[in-house]
N, C-alpha and C positions, 0 to 999 in steps of 0.2 A: 187824547185827540191826535197825537202823532203816531199812534199805533196803527191807524188805517191808511197810511200813505202808500205803502206797497211799491212795487217795481215801476208801474206806469207813472206814479206820482214823482218818484225820484228821477226818472228820465225827463219828465217835464221840467222839473226844477233845474236839472243840469243843462237842458237846452236853453232855458230862460237866462241862466247865469252866463252861458256862453255867448248868447246874443247881446246881453247887456255889457259885458266886460271885454269880449273879444278873446281870441285864442292867445295872443301874445301876452296880454295882461295876466291871464290866468296862469300861464306857464311860468312867468316871472314870479308871481305870487307863490306858486307851489315850490319853486326853487328856494325862495326865502323861508318858507315853512320848513323845508328839508334842512336848511342850514341851521335854523333855530332848534330843531329836534336834535341834530347832531351836537350842537353846542350844549344843549341841556344834558344829553347823555354823557358827554365828556365831563361836565361839571359834577354830575352825580358820581361818576367813577373816580374823579380826583378827590372829592370829598370823602368817599368811602375809603379810599387808599390812605388819606390823611388821618382818618380816625383809626384805622387799623395800625398804622405806623405809630401813632401816639400810644395806643394800648400795648403794643409790643415793647416800646421804650419803657413804659411803666412796669410791665411785667419783668423786664430784664433787670431793672435796678431794684434788687431786693436786699442789698446790703444795708445794715443799720447805720445811720449817720451818728457817729460818736466823735466828739472833738478830742477826747483823750488819746485816741489812736494817732492823731497827727502830731508829728514831732518837728 
């Protein structure tokens, strides 16, 4: 059903949304969407870094834990 929209249909939808909500409301909404995308990307990057750091710490600690060595 949505395969037949085409460029004229998209332009019509854009004009209707612009008329209904106004330019100011749409620009503030797009600003909030941009902030959300930026926060999401930062969260993904921080999570990936945290996982990589944890795997590096596990790989670094290869010494066997033996209580007899402690004096």
